[in-house]
PDB file of N, CA, C and O in Angstrom:
ATOM      1  N   MET A   1      39.100   9.334 152.571  1.00  0.00           N
ATOM      2  CA  MET A   1      40.559  10.215 153.167  1.00  0.00           C
ATOM      3  C   MET A   1      41.495  10.048 152.215  1.00  0.00           C
ATOM      4  O   MET A   1      41.758   8.920 151.799  1.00  0.00           O
ATOM      5  N   SER A   2      42.277  11.444 151.629  1.00  0.00           N
ATOM      6  CA  SER A   2      42.717  11.286 150.747  1.00  0.00           C
ATOM      7  C   SER A   2      44.429  11.683 151.404  1.00  0.00           C
ATOM      8  O   SER A   2      44.631  12.175 152.514  1.00  0.00           O
ATOM      9  N   TYR A   3      45.387  11.356 150.501  1.00  0.00           N
ATOM     10  CA  TYR A   3      46.953  11.719 151.224  1.00  0.00           C
ATOM     11  C   TYR A   3      47.645  11.928 150.087  1.00  0.00           C
ATOM     12  O   TYR A   3      47.522  11.238 149.074  1.00  0.00           O
ATOM     13  N   GLY A   4      48.474  12.984 150.228  1.00  0.00           N
ATOM     14  CA  GLY A   4      49.388  13.376 149.033  1.00  0.00           C
ATOM     15  C   GLY A   4      49.645  14.913 149.305  1.00  0.00           C
ATOM     16  O   GLY A   4      49.318  15.633 150.248  1.00  0.00           O
ATOM     17  N   CYS A   5      50.435  15.185 147.994  1.00  0.00           N
ATOM     18  CA  CYS A   5      50.597  16.551 148.072  1.00  0.00           C
ATOM     19  C   CYS A   5      50.782  17.055 147.194  1.00  0.00           C
ATOM     20  O   CYS A   5      51.110  16.437 146.181  1.00  0.00           O
ATOM     21  N   GLY A   6      50.632  18.553 147.220  1.00  0.00           N
ATOM     22  CA  GLY A   6      50.338  19.384 145.791  1.00  0.00           C
ATOM     23  C   GLY A   6      51.722  19.888 145.026  1.00  0.00           C
ATOM     24  O   GLY A   6      51.678  20.506 143.963  1.00  0.00           O
ATOM     25  N   ILE A   7      52.566  19.653 145.490  1.00  0.00           N
ATOM     26  CA  ILE A   7      53.895  20.151 144.797  1.00  0.00           C
ATOM     27  C   ILE A   7      54.643  18.329 144.368  1.00  0.00           C
ATOM     28  O   ILE A   7      54.586  17.557 145.325  1.00  0.00           O
ATOM     29  N   SER A   8      55.056  17.945 143.504  1.00  0.00           N
ATOM     30  CA  SER A   8      55.601  16.876 143.147  1.00  0.00           C
ATOM     31  C   SER A   8      57.249  17.113 143.003  1.00  0.00           C
ATOM     32  O   SER A   8      57.794  16.035 143.235  1.00  0.00           O
ATOM     33  N   ASP A   9      57.966  17.872 142.782  1.00  0.00           N
ATOM     34  CA  ASP A   9      59.002  18.872 142.751  1.00  0.00           C
ATOM     35  C   ASP A   9      59.323  20.153 143.110  1.00  0.00           C
ATOM     36  O   ASP A   9      59.570  21.048 142.302  1.00  0.00           O
ATOM     37  N   SER A  10      59.328  20.342 145.125  1.00  0.00           N
ATOM     38  CA  SER A  10      60.025  21.219 145.830  1.00  0.00           C
ATOM     39  C   SER A  10      60.501  22.508 145.176  1.00  0.00           C
ATOM     40  O   SER A  10      60.111  23.676 145.188  1.00  0.00           O
ATOM     41  N   ASN A  11      61.869  21.588 144.385  1.00  0.00           N
ATOM     42  CA  ASN A  11      62.377  22.618 144.108  1.00  0.00           C
ATOM     43  C   ASN A  11      62.833  23.666 142.814  1.00  0.00           C
ATOM     44  O   ASN A  11      63.605  24.600 142.595  1.00  0.00           O
ATOM     45  N   GLN A  12      61.742  22.792 142.087  1.00  0.00           N
ATOM     46  CA  GLN A  12      60.783  23.995 140.742  1.00  0.00           C
ATOM     47  C   GLN A  12      59.698  24.061 140.857  1.00  0.00           C
ATOM     48  O   GLN A  12      59.087  24.004 139.789  1.00  0.00           O
ATOM     49  N   HIS A  13      58.849  24.208 142.128  1.00  0.00           N
ATOM     50  CA  HIS A  13      57.495  24.056 142.169  1.00  0.00           C
ATOM     51  C   HIS A  13      56.270  23.370 141.527  1.00  0.00           C
ATOM     52  O   HIS A  13      55.152  23.720 141.906  1.00  0.00           O
ATOM     53  N   LEU A  14      56.403  22.417 140.580  1.00  0.00           N
ATOM     54  CA  LEU A  14      56.167  21.748 139.632  1.00  0.00           C
ATOM     55  C   LEU A  14      54.766  20.922 140.628  1.00  0.00           C
ATOM     56  O   LEU A  14      54.903  20.242 141.645  1.00  0.00           O
ATOM     57  N   HIS A  15      53.541  21.259 139.944  1.00  0.00           N
ATOM     58  CA  HIS A  15      52.595  20.621 140.294  1.00  0.00           C
ATOM     59  C   HIS A  15      51.473  19.594 139.530  1.00  0.00           C
ATOM     60  O   HIS A  15      50.251  19.454 139.479  1.00  0.00           O
ATOM     61  N   ASP A  16      52.742  18.950 138.953  1.00  0.00           N
ATOM     62  CA  ASP A  16      52.130  17.847 138.232  1.00  0.00           C
ATOM     63  C   ASP A  16      52.364  16.014 138.817  1.00  0.00           C
ATOM     64  O   ASP A  16      52.858  15.663 139.889  1.00  0.00           O
ATOM     65  N   ASN A  17      51.858  15.171 137.774  1.00  0.00           N
ATOM     66  CA  ASN A  17      52.533  13.766 138.181  1.00  0.00           C
ATOM     67  C   ASN A  17      53.068  13.586 140.154  1.00  0.00           C
ATOM     68  O   ASN A  17      54.005  13.273 140.889  1.00  0.00           O
ATOM     69  N   LEU A  18      51.194  14.210 140.142  1.00  0.00           N
ATOM     70  CA  LEU A  18      51.197  14.216 141.625  1.00  0.00           C
ATOM     71  C   LEU A  18      51.338  12.699 142.572  1.00  0.00           C
ATOM     72  O   LEU A  18      50.493  11.857 142.268  1.00  0.00           O
ATOM     73  N   PRO A  19      51.934  12.461 143.236  1.00  0.00           N
ATOM     74  CA  PRO A  19      50.685  11.198 143.797  1.00  0.00           C
ATOM     75  C   PRO A  19      49.828  11.229 144.968  1.00  0.00           C
ATOM     76  O   PRO A  19      50.037  11.941 145.950  1.00  0.00           O
ATOM     77  N   VAL A  20      48.787  10.370 144.816  1.00  0.00           N
ATOM     78  CA  VAL A  20      48.041  10.607 145.688  1.00  0.00           C
ATOM     79  C   VAL A  20      47.279   9.656 145.836  1.00  0.00           C
ATOM     80  O   VAL A  20      46.778   8.981 144.937  1.00  0.00           O
ATOM     81  N   LEU A  21      47.096   9.500 147.352  1.00  0.00           N
ATOM     82  CA  LEU A  21      46.215   8.091 147.718  1.00  0.00           C
ATOM     83  C   LEU A  21      44.803   8.145 148.565  1.00  0.00           C
ATOM     84  O   LEU A  21      44.576   8.744 149.617  1.00  0.00           O
ATOM     85  N   VAL A  22      43.788   7.196 147.642  1.00  0.00           N
ATOM     86  CA  VAL A  22      42.359   7.740 148.516  1.00  0.00           C
ATOM     87  C   VAL A  22      42.433   6.074 148.984  1.00  0.00           C
ATOM     88  O   VAL A  22      42.747   4.988 148.497  1.00  0.00           O
ATOM     89  N   ALA A  23      41.898   6.678 150.327  1.00  0.00           N
ATOM     90  CA  ALA A  23      41.920   5.200 151.087  1.00  0.00           C
ATOM     91  C   ALA A  23      40.561   4.947 151.755  1.00  0.00           C
ATOM     92  O   ALA A  23      40.209   6.030 152.223  1.00  0.00           O
ATOM     93  N   GLY A  24      39.673   4.043 152.001  1.00  0.00           N
ATOM     94  CA  GLY A  24      38.344   4.305 152.246  1.00  0.00           C
ATOM     95  C   GLY A  24      37.824   3.637 151.505  1.00  0.00           C
ATOM     96  O   GLY A  24      38.649   3.183 150.712  1.00  0.00           O
ATOM     97  N   GLY A  25      36.628   3.235 151.277  1.00  0.00           N
ATOM     98  CA  GLY A  25      35.510   3.323 150.389  1.00  0.00           C
ATOM     99  C   GLY A  25      34.428   4.203 150.524  1.00  0.00           C
ATOM    100  O   GLY A  25      33.607   4.191 149.606  1.00  0.00           O
ATOM    101  N   GLY A  26      34.252   4.932 151.425  1.00  0.00           N
ATOM    102  CA  GLY A  26      33.576   5.458 151.375  1.00  0.00           C
ATOM    103  C   GLY A  26      31.674   5.305 151.227  1.00  0.00           C
ATOM    104  O   GLY A  26      30.756   5.809 150.579  1.00  0.00           O
ATOM    105  N   GLY A  27      31.893   4.260 152.307  1.00  0.00           N
ATOM    106  CA  GLY A  27      30.446   3.731 152.658  1.00  0.00           C
ATOM    107  C   GLY A  27      30.080   2.891 151.234  1.00  0.00           C
ATOM    108  O   GLY A  27      28.863   2.783 151.089  1.00  0.00           O
ATOM    109  N   GLY A  28      30.747   2.374 150.331  1.00  0.00           N
ATOM    110  CA  GLY A  28      30.469   1.897 149.406  1.00  0.00           C
ATOM    111  C   GLY A  28      30.415   2.304 148.143  1.00  0.00           C
ATOM    112  O   GLY A  28      30.299   1.682 147.087  1.00  0.00           O
ATOM    113  N   ARG A  29      30.555   3.891 148.494  1.00  0.00           N
ATOM    114  CA  ARG A  29      30.609   4.202 146.992  1.00  0.00           C
ATOM    115  C   ARG A  29      31.954   4.562 146.028  1.00  0.00           C
ATOM    116  O   ARG A  29      32.070   5.114 144.934  1.00  0.00           O
ATOM    117  N   LEU A  30      32.754   4.066 146.833  1.00  0.00           N
ATOM    118  CA  LEU A  30      34.540   3.751 146.217  1.00  0.00           C
ATOM    119  C   LEU A  30      34.535   2.523 145.397  1.00  0.00           C
ATOM    120  O   LEU A  30      33.431   1.978 145.430  1.00  0.00           O
ATOM    121  N   SER A  31      35.353   1.948 144.717  1.00  0.00           N
ATOM    122  CA  SER A  31      35.983   0.595 145.183  1.00  0.00           C
ATOM    123  C   SER A  31      37.424   0.638 145.055  1.00  0.00           C
ATOM    124  O   SER A  31      38.050   1.421 144.340  1.00  0.00           O
ATOM    125  N   GLY A  32      37.827  -0.122 145.687  1.00  0.00           N
ATOM    126  CA  GLY A  32      39.067  -0.116 146.188  1.00  0.00           C
ATOM    127  C   GLY A  32      39.826  -0.854 145.179  1.00  0.00           C
ATOM    128  O   GLY A  32      39.407  -1.220 144.081  1.00  0.00           O
ATOM    129  N   GLY A  33      41.483  -1.107 145.888  1.00  0.00           N
ATOM    130  CA  GLY A  33      42.137  -2.179 145.300  1.00  0.00           C
ATOM    131  C   GLY A  33      42.524  -2.126 144.405  1.00  0.00           C
ATOM    132  O   GLY A  33      43.212  -3.105 144.116  1.00  0.00           O
ATOM    133  N   ARG A  34      42.398  -0.953 143.252  1.00  0.00           N
ATOM    134  CA  ARG A  34      42.850   0.115 142.307  1.00  0.00           C
ATOM    135  C   ARG A  34      43.829   0.853 142.640  1.00  0.00           C
ATOM    136  O   ARG A  34      44.173   1.143 143.786  1.00  0.00           O
ATOM    137  N   HIS A  35      44.626   1.397 140.977  1.00  0.00           N
ATOM    138  CA  HIS A  35      45.905   2.518 141.430  1.00  0.00           C
ATOM    139  C   HIS A  35      45.250   2.522 139.571  1.00  0.00           C
ATOM    140  O   HIS A  35      45.342   1.693 138.666  1.00  0.00           O
ATOM    141  N   LEU A  36      44.794   3.492 139.640  1.00  0.00           N
ATOM    142  CA  LEU A  36      44.627   4.433 138.486  1.00  0.00           C
ATOM    143  C   LEU A  36      45.713   5.793 138.199  1.00  0.00           C
ATOM    144  O   LEU A  36      46.213   6.605 138.977  1.00  0.00           O
ATOM    145  N   ARG A  37      45.786   5.665 137.098  1.00  0.00           N
ATOM    146  CA  ARG A  37      46.919   6.355 136.608  1.00  0.00           C
ATOM    147  C   ARG A  37      45.958   7.240 135.261  1.00  0.00           C
ATOM    148  O   ARG A  37      45.536   6.718 134.229  1.00  0.00           O
ATOM    149  N   PHE A  38      45.793   8.823 135.724  1.00  0.00           N
ATOM    150  CA  PHE A  38      44.885   9.716 134.626  1.00  0.00           C
ATOM    151  C   PHE A  38      45.631  10.192 133.904  1.00  0.00           C
ATOM    152  O   PHE A  38      46.815   9.885 134.047  1.00  0.00           O
ATOM    153  N   ALA A  39      45.219  11.206 132.753  1.00  0.00           N
ATOM    154  CA  ALA A  39      46.226  11.746 131.474  1.00  0.00           C
ATOM    155  C   ALA A  39      47.087  12.967 132.394  1.00  0.00           C
ATOM    156  O   ALA A  39      46.755  13.422 133.488  1.00  0.00           O
ATOM    157  N   PRO A  40      47.988  13.233 131.774  1.00  0.00           N
ATOM    158  CA  PRO A  40      49.208  14.430 131.921  1.00  0.00           C
ATOM    159  C   PRO A  40      47.963  15.826 131.553  1.00  0.00           C
ATOM    160  O   PRO A  40      47.202  16.027 130.606  1.00  0.00           O
ATOM    161  N   ASP A  41      48.161  16.328 132.416  1.00  0.00           N
ATOM    162  CA  ASP A  41      47.536  17.730 133.008  1.00  0.00           C
ATOM    163  C   ASP A  41      46.305  17.713 133.378  1.00  0.00           C
ATOM    164  O   ASP A  41      45.669  18.678 132.955  1.00  0.00           O
ATOM    165  N   THR A  42      45.346  16.503 134.423  1.00  0.00           N
ATOM    166  CA  THR A  42      44.443  16.730 134.734  1.00  0.00           C
ATOM    167  C   THR A  42      44.409  17.209 136.366  1.00  0.00           C
ATOM    168  O   THR A  42      44.729  16.664 137.422  1.00  0.00           O
ATOM    169  N   PRO A  43      43.890  18.418 136.019  1.00  0.00           N
ATOM    170  CA  PRO A  43      43.497  18.856 137.108  1.00  0.00           C
ATOM    171  C   PRO A  43      43.474  18.074 138.667  1.00  0.00           C
ATOM    172  O   PRO A  43      43.083  16.907 138.637  1.00  0.00           O
ATOM    173  N   MET A  44      43.806  18.551 139.815  1.00  0.00           N
ATOM    174  CA  MET A  44      44.187  17.655 141.447  1.00  0.00           C
ATOM    175  C   MET A  44      42.369  18.100 141.640  1.00  0.00           C
ATOM    176  O   MET A  44      41.563  17.204 141.890  1.00  0.00           O
ATOM    177  N   THR A  45      41.998  19.301 141.514  1.00  0.00           N
ATOM    178  CA  THR A  45      40.918  19.431 141.378  1.00  0.00           C
ATOM    179  C   THR A  45      39.212  18.196 141.137  1.00  0.00           C
ATOM    180  O   THR A  45      38.226  17.721 141.702  1.00  0.00           O
ATOM    181  N   ASN A  46      40.013  18.286 139.806  1.00  0.00           N
ATOM    182  CA  ASN A  46      38.632  17.175 139.316  1.00  0.00           C
ATOM    183  C   ASN A  46      38.505  15.961 140.307  1.00  0.00           C
ATOM    184  O   ASN A  46      37.395  15.432 140.355  1.00  0.00           O
ATOM    185  N   LEU A  47      39.875  15.264 141.402  1.00  0.00           N
ATOM    186  CA  LEU A  47      39.446  14.341 142.234  1.00  0.00           C
ATOM    187  C   LEU A  47      39.051  15.076 143.075  1.00  0.00           C
ATOM    188  O   LEU A  47      37.837  14.875 143.030  1.00  0.00           O
ATOM    189  N   LEU A  48      39.269  16.000 144.033  1.00  0.00           N
ATOM    190  CA  LEU A  48      38.105  16.750 144.723  1.00  0.00           C
ATOM    191  C   LEU A  48      36.784  17.058 144.386  1.00  0.00           C
ATOM    192  O   LEU A  48      35.889  16.916 145.220  1.00  0.00           O
ATOM    193  N   LEU A  49      36.603  17.392 143.459  1.00  0.00           N
ATOM    194  CA  LEU A  49      35.332  17.615 143.001  1.00  0.00           C
ATOM    195  C   LEU A  49      34.529  16.325 142.982  1.00  0.00           C
ATOM    196  O   LEU A  49      33.418  16.338 143.510  1.00  0.00           O
ATOM    197  N   THR A  50      34.938  15.337 142.484  1.00  0.00           N
ATOM    198  CA  THR A  50      35.050  13.940 142.276  1.00  0.00           C
ATOM    199  C   THR A  50      34.258  13.254 143.777  1.00  0.00           C
ATOM    200  O   THR A  50      33.043  13.063 143.825  1.00  0.00           O
ATOM    201  N   LEU A  51      35.371  12.891 145.139  1.00  0.00           N
ATOM    202  CA  LEU A  51      35.160  13.057 145.951  1.00  0.00           C
ATOM    203  C   LEU A  51      34.036  13.693 146.482  1.00  0.00           C
ATOM    204  O   LEU A  51      33.175  13.003 147.029  1.00  0.00           O
ATOM    205  N   LEU A  52      33.882  15.213 146.385  1.00  0.00           N
ATOM    206  CA  LEU A  52      32.667  16.029 147.278  1.00  0.00           C
ATOM    207  C   LEU A  52      31.628  15.159 146.772  1.00  0.00           C
ATOM    208  O   LEU A  52      31.002  14.581 147.661  1.00  0.00           O
ATOM    209  N   ASP A  53      31.279  14.912 145.597  1.00  0.00           N
ATOM    210  CA  ASP A  53      30.049  13.930 144.905  1.00  0.00           C
ATOM    211  C   ASP A  53      29.563  13.425 145.534  1.00  0.00           C
ATOM    212  O   ASP A  53      28.334  13.476 145.565  1.00  0.00           O
ATOM    213  N   LYS A  54      30.344  12.599 146.446  1.00  0.00           N
ATOM    214  CA  LYS A  54      31.059  11.117 146.669  1.00  0.00           C
ATOM    215  C   LYS A  54      30.741  11.025 148.206  1.00  0.00           C
ATOM    216  O   LYS A  54      30.668  10.030 148.927  1.00  0.00           O
ATOM    217  N   THR A  55      30.549  12.578 148.539  1.00  0.00           N
ATOM    218  CA  THR A  55      29.752  12.569 150.174  1.00  0.00           C
ATOM    219  C   THR A  55      28.739  13.560 150.080  1.00  0.00           C
ATOM    220  O   THR A  55      28.589  14.284 151.065  1.00  0.00           O
ATOM    221  N   ASP A  56      27.950  13.749 148.995  1.00  0.00           N
ATOM    222  CA  ASP A  56      26.758  13.796 149.066  1.00  0.00           C
ATOM    223  C   ASP A  56      27.323  15.623 148.904  1.00  0.00           C
ATOM    224  O   ASP A  56      26.268  16.218 149.125  1.00  0.00           O
ATOM    225  N   VAL A  57      28.192  16.491 148.695  1.00  0.00           N
ATOM    226  CA  VAL A  57      28.087  17.609 148.439  1.00  0.00           C
ATOM    227  C   VAL A  57      28.417  18.239 147.010  1.00  0.00           C
ATOM    228  O   VAL A  57      29.496  18.366 146.431  1.00  0.00           O
ATOM    229  N   PRO A  58      26.919  18.647 146.582  1.00  0.00           N
ATOM    230  CA  PRO A  58      27.280  18.859 145.202  1.00  0.00           C
ATOM    231  C   PRO A  58      27.735  20.038 144.852  1.00  0.00           C
ATOM    232  O   PRO A  58      27.353  21.172 145.138  1.00  0.00           O
ATOM    233  N   MET A  59      28.887  19.512 143.980  1.00  0.00           N
ATOM    234  CA  MET A  59      29.272  21.297 143.214  1.00  0.00           C
ATOM    235  C   MET A  59      29.219  21.484 142.001  1.00  0.00           C
ATOM    236  O   MET A  59      29.269  20.381 141.458  1.00  0.00           O
ATOM    237  N   ASP A  60      29.111  22.645 140.941  1.00  0.00           N
ATOM    238  CA  ASP A  60      29.661  22.295 139.682  1.00  0.00           C
ATOM    239  C   ASP A  60      30.925  22.269 139.042  1.00  0.00           C
ATOM    240  O   ASP A  60      31.264  21.597 138.068  1.00  0.00           O
ATOM    241  N   ASN A  61      31.779  23.326 139.906  1.00  0.00           N
ATOM    242  CA  ASN A  61      33.110  23.152 139.808  1.00  0.00           C
ATOM    243  C   ASN A  61      33.827  23.449 140.682  1.00  0.00           C
ATOM    244  O   ASN A  61      33.374  24.300 141.447  1.00  0.00           O
ATOM    245  N   LEU A  62      35.030  22.989 140.932  1.00  0.00           N
ATOM    246  CA  LEU A  62      36.033  23.859 142.126  1.00  0.00           C
ATOM    247  C   LEU A  62      37.129  24.392 141.472  1.00  0.00           C
ATOM    248  O   LEU A  62      37.583  23.688 140.570  1.00  0.00           O
ATOM    249  N   GLY A  63      37.734  25.566 141.713  1.00  0.00           N
ATOM    250  CA  GLY A  63      38.906  26.006 141.096  1.00  0.00           C
ATOM    251  C   GLY A  63      39.208  25.585 139.399  1.00  0.00           C
ATOM    252  O   GLY A  63      38.426  25.579 138.448  1.00  0.00           O
ATOM    253  N   ASP A  64      40.176  25.360 139.449  1.00  0.00           N
ATOM    254  CA  ASP A  64      40.494  24.553 137.915  1.00  0.00           C
ATOM    255  C   ASP A  64      39.541  23.430 137.119  1.00  0.00           C
ATOM    256  O   ASP A  64      39.691  23.071 135.951  1.00  0.00           O
ATOM    257  N   SER A  65      38.454  22.940 138.124  1.00  0.00           N
ATOM    258  CA  SER A  65      38.701  21.769 137.793  1.00  0.00           C
ATOM    259  C   SER A  65      37.817  21.760 136.438  1.00  0.00           C
ATOM    260  O   SER A  65      37.194  22.716 135.976  1.00  0.00           O
ATOM    261  N   THR A  66      37.933  20.161 135.797  1.00  0.00           N
ATOM    262  CA  THR A  66      37.377  20.654 134.174  1.00  0.00           C
ATOM    263  C   THR A  66      35.922  19.652 134.031  1.00  0.00           C
ATOM    264  O   THR A  66      34.917  19.886 133.358  1.00  0.00           O
ATOM    265  N   GLY A  67      36.219  18.471 134.917  1.00  0.00           N
ATOM    266  CA  GLY A  67      35.410  17.795 135.162  1.00  0.00           C
ATOM    267  C   GLY A  67      35.395  16.570 136.439  1.00  0.00           C
ATOM    268  O   GLY A  67      36.221  16.310 137.314  1.00  0.00           O
ATOM    269  N   ARG A  68      34.350  16.102 136.170  1.00  0.00           N
ATOM    270  CA  ARG A  68      34.896  14.310 137.687  1.00  0.00           C
ATOM    271  C   ARG A  68      35.248  13.365 137.082  1.00  0.00           C
ATOM    272  O   ARG A  68      34.744  13.030 136.010  1.00  0.00           O
ATOM    273  N   LEU A  69      36.014  12.868 137.557  1.00  0.00           N
ATOM    274  CA  LEU A  69      36.723  11.749 137.166  1.00  0.00           C
ATOM    275  C   LEU A  69      35.889  10.450 137.230  1.00  0.00           C
ATOM    276  O   LEU A  69      35.563   9.925 138.295  1.00  0.00           O
ATOM    277  N   ARG A  70      35.557   9.951 135.955  1.00  0.00           N
ATOM    278  CA  ARG A  70      34.665   8.691 135.597  1.00  0.00           C
ATOM    279  C   ARG A  70      35.166   7.754 136.752  1.00  0.00           C
ATOM    280  O   ARG A  70      34.711   7.405 137.841  1.00  0.00           O
ATOM    281  N   GLU A  71      36.289   7.507 136.039  1.00  0.00           N
ATOM    282  CA  GLU A  71      36.512   6.250 136.854  1.00  0.00           C
ATOM    283  C   GLU A  71      36.829   6.076 138.452  1.00  0.00           C
ATOM    284  O   GLU A  71      37.409   5.161 139.038  1.00  0.00           O
ATOM    285  N   LEU A  72      36.318   7.120 138.878  1.00  0.00           N
ATOM    286  CA  LEU A  72      36.187   6.949 140.601  1.00  0.00           C
ATOM    287  C   LEU A  72      34.814   7.203 140.687  1.00  0.00           C
ATOM    288  O   LEU A  72      34.363   7.095 141.828  1.00  0.00           O
ATOM    289  N   SER A  73      33.989   7.521 139.773  1.00  0.00           N
ATOM    290  CA  SER A  73      32.379   7.810 139.490  1.00  0.00           C
ATOM    291  C   SER A  73      31.408   6.300 139.388  1.00  0.00           C
ATOM    292  O   SER A  73      30.255   6.097 139.769  1.00  0.00           O
ATOM    293  N   GLU A  74      32.209   5.552 138.841  1.00  0.00           N
ATOM    294  CA  GLU A  74      32.085   4.206 138.518  1.00  0.00           C
ATOM    295  C   GLU A  74      33.042   3.262 139.896  1.00  0.00           C
ATOM    296  O   GLU A  74      34.127   3.349 140.470  1.00  0.00           O
ATOM    297  N   LEU A  75      31.609   2.235 139.916  1.00  0.00           N
ATOM    298  CA  LEU A  75      31.866   1.064 141.044  1.00  0.00           C
ATOM    299  C   LEU A  75      32.663   0.248 139.600  1.00  0.00           C
ATOM    300  O   LEU A  75      32.677   0.711 138.459  1.00  0.00           O
ATOM    301  N   SER A  76      33.149  -0.779 139.952  1.00  0.00           N
ATOM    302  CA  SER A  76      33.603  -1.669 139.368  1.00  0.00           C
ATOM    303  C   SER A  76      33.680  -2.438 140.454  1.00  0.00           C
ATOM    304  O   SER A  76      34.130  -3.581 140.370  1.00  0.00           O
TER     305      SER A  76
END
């Protein structure tokens, strides 16, 4: 399950630096108990694309995605 918002500042309609919570272990497919911070300008769709992979929904890309989030793809 993921929880977050697509706008960080509603007055300026900014969509960067978004806080997102991903809860659950995905049946052993995700490592929990971590706080991850990604490079500026990392598209939110990279997270969604990675989560789709974890649920066996293969897609090459999603919206403006630039790739998968390696930090979520590797179990620690």
